[in-house]
N, C-alpha and C positions, 0 to 999 in steps of 0.2 A: 663124813670119816675124811680126814687128808691122806692126800696118797703119799706112801709111804716111800717105795723103792724106785728107783728110775726109769725100773720098765714100765711105768706107766703111760709115760712118753711115747711109747709106741705104739698104747693103743688110741683112739680108732688107725688102721694101715692106711695109708693113701687111698684115694679110689683109683688112682692112674700111676703105672709104674715105668720105670724107663724102657726096660728090659727083661726076660721072664727069668731071671737072676736076681734081679733085683728084690723081690719077695723072701727072697730065702736068705740073704744078707740081712736083711729088715730084722727077721724072723732070728736068725743067728744072735743080734744085736742085743735085741728083746729080751732072751734066755738068758745073756752075759750080766746081764742090768738086774737081773730077779732082787738077789741080794746087795746090791749097791743102796745104800740108806740115801735118801735127802737129806739136805742139802746137800747139793755137786756142783762142783764148778764148772760152769759151759765150758772153759776154756780148757779145760779137762776131759770133757767130751769131746769135745770137740778135736783133740789130738788122740782121743785114743780111738776113737772112730775110724779116721785117718789112717792109724799104725793099722789095726785089725783088716782095715779095707786094704792097704799096699801089702799085709801080709799075706793074701790071699791069692791077687793073681799077678803081685811081684812089684807092683808100683803105685805110688796115690792116683787119685781118681783127676780126670784132666777135660777139660770141655772137648767133644768132638771124638773121643775116645771110647772102646766096648772093651772091658775086660773079660776075658775067658777064667771060670771058677770051675773046675773039674766037679768038683765035692759035690757042685749045686745042679749036675747034670744026671744025676740016679733018680730024683724023685720025680721028673718032667719028661715029657717027650717033645721038641719041635725046633723048628729051624733054630728058631734064640735061644734054646735051651743052657742052663748054663752062662750064659754072657749077661754083667751087668752094665750098665750105663755111667762113666762118666760123668756124662751132663746131668743126671737125675739125681748123682749124690751131693754134688756140687751145688745145683742150682735149688735143687726141692727138698731132698732128704733132712743133708742136716741142716738146713738154714730152717726147715718147720720142725728139727727135733732143739735145735736151740731153745729157740722160739717155745718149743712147751715145757723144756724143761728152765728157763727163766719162770716161765708163770708157775710149777709144779713147786719150783724153792719160792714162791712170795707164797703161797698158800698153806 
Protein backbone atom coordinates (compact mmCIF):
# COMPACT_ATOMS: atom_id res chain seq x y z
CA UNK A 1 0.00 0.00 0.00
CA UNK A 2 1.26 3.45 -0.92
CA UNK A 3 2.28 5.78 1.90
CA UNK A 4 -0.29 8.54 2.09
CA UNK A 5 0.99 11.03 4.64
CA UNK A 6 4.28 12.87 5.12
CA UNK A 7 4.60 11.37 8.63
CA UNK A 8 5.73 8.09 6.99
CA UNK A 9 9.18 9.63 6.41
CA UNK A 10 9.80 9.68 10.17
CA UNK A 11 9.82 5.87 10.37
CA UNK A 12 12.09 4.32 11.29
CA UNK A 13 13.72 6.71 13.73
CA UNK A 14 17.48 7.18 13.44
CA UNK A 15 19.54 4.64 15.38
CA UNK A 16 21.71 7.41 16.81
CA UNK A 17 20.77 10.92 17.96
CA UNK A 18 22.88 13.99 18.57
CA UNK A 19 21.48 14.86 22.02
CA UNK A 20 18.66 13.64 24.25
CA UNK A 21 16.22 16.29 23.06
CA UNK A 22 16.54 15.29 19.40
CA UNK A 23 14.07 12.36 19.56
CA UNK A 24 11.45 14.66 21.08
CA UNK A 25 11.80 17.14 18.23
CA UNK A 26 11.67 14.26 15.73
CA UNK A 27 8.43 12.99 17.29
CA UNK A 28 6.94 16.48 17.44
CA UNK A 29 7.58 16.85 13.71
CA UNK A 30 6.16 13.39 12.99
CA UNK A 31 2.98 14.34 14.82
CA UNK A 32 2.75 17.59 12.87
CA UNK A 33 2.82 15.74 9.54
CA UNK A 34 0.29 12.99 10.42
CA UNK A 35 -2.39 14.62 8.24
CA UNK A 36 -0.22 16.24 5.55
CA UNK A 37 -0.75 14.30 2.35
CA UNK A 38 1.88 13.23 -0.14
CA UNK A 39 3.08 14.42 -2.57
CA UNK A 40 4.74 17.21 -0.59
CA UNK A 41 7.35 19.75 -1.62
CA UNK A 42 10.83 18.99 -0.22
CA UNK A 43 11.62 22.71 -0.28
CA UNK A 44 8.49 23.48 1.76
CA UNK A 45 9.21 20.66 4.22
CA UNK A 46 12.77 21.86 4.76
CA UNK A 47 11.59 25.44 5.35
CA UNK A 48 8.92 24.25 7.78
CA UNK A 49 11.32 22.06 9.75
CA UNK A 50 13.75 24.97 10.06
CA UNK A 51 10.95 27.32 11.14
CA UNK A 52 9.65 24.84 13.74
CA UNK A 53 13.20 24.28 14.99
CA UNK A 54 13.80 28.05 15.24
CA UNK A 55 10.52 28.58 17.10
CA UNK A 56 11.65 26.26 19.90
CA UNK A 57 15.07 27.59 20.98
CA UNK A 58 14.75 30.92 19.18
CA UNK A 59 17.25 30.36 16.36
CA UNK A 60 18.03 28.18 13.36
CA UNK A 61 20.21 25.09 13.78
CA UNK A 62 23.88 25.76 13.15
CA UNK A 63 26.91 23.45 13.08
CA UNK A 64 28.62 23.09 16.44
CA UNK A 65 25.71 24.56 18.41
CA UNK A 66 23.39 23.01 20.97
CA UNK A 67 19.99 24.40 21.87
CA UNK A 68 18.00 24.11 25.06
CA UNK A 69 14.27 23.41 24.59
CA UNK A 70 12.43 23.58 27.92
CA UNK A 71 9.40 21.59 26.74
CA UNK A 72 11.65 18.57 26.07
CA UNK A 73 12.92 18.43 29.68
CA UNK A 74 9.69 17.23 31.26
CA UNK A 75 9.85 13.69 29.93
CA UNK A 76 13.48 12.74 30.45
CA UNK A 77 16.11 13.16 33.14
CA UNK A 78 19.81 13.46 32.48
CA UNK A 79 22.62 15.89 31.72
CA UNK A 80 21.63 16.61 28.13
CA UNK A 81 17.88 16.58 28.80
CA UNK A 82 16.13 19.16 26.70
CA UNK A 83 19.11 19.85 24.43
CA UNK A 84 18.94 19.46 20.66
CA UNK A 85 21.95 19.32 18.38
CA UNK A 86 22.46 21.73 15.50
CA UNK A 87 24.95 19.28 13.99
CA UNK A 88 22.46 16.40 14.08
CA UNK A 89 19.66 18.39 12.45
CA UNK A 90 21.86 20.03 9.80
CA UNK A 91 24.01 17.04 8.86
CA UNK A 92 21.80 14.02 9.60
CA UNK A 93 18.10 14.55 10.32
CA UNK A 94 17.14 17.10 7.67
CA UNK A 95 19.08 15.39 4.83
CA UNK A 96 17.60 12.00 5.87
CA UNK A 97 14.07 13.41 5.89
CA UNK A 98 14.58 15.10 2.51
CA UNK A 99 15.80 11.81 1.01
CA UNK A 100 12.88 9.89 2.47
CA UNK A 101 10.39 12.49 1.26
CA UNK A 102 11.72 12.30 -2.29
CA UNK A 103 11.32 8.50 -2.19
CA UNK A 104 7.81 8.73 -0.70
CA UNK A 105 6.77 11.26 -3.35
CA UNK A 106 7.93 8.86 -6.11
CA UNK A 107 6.16 5.79 -4.74
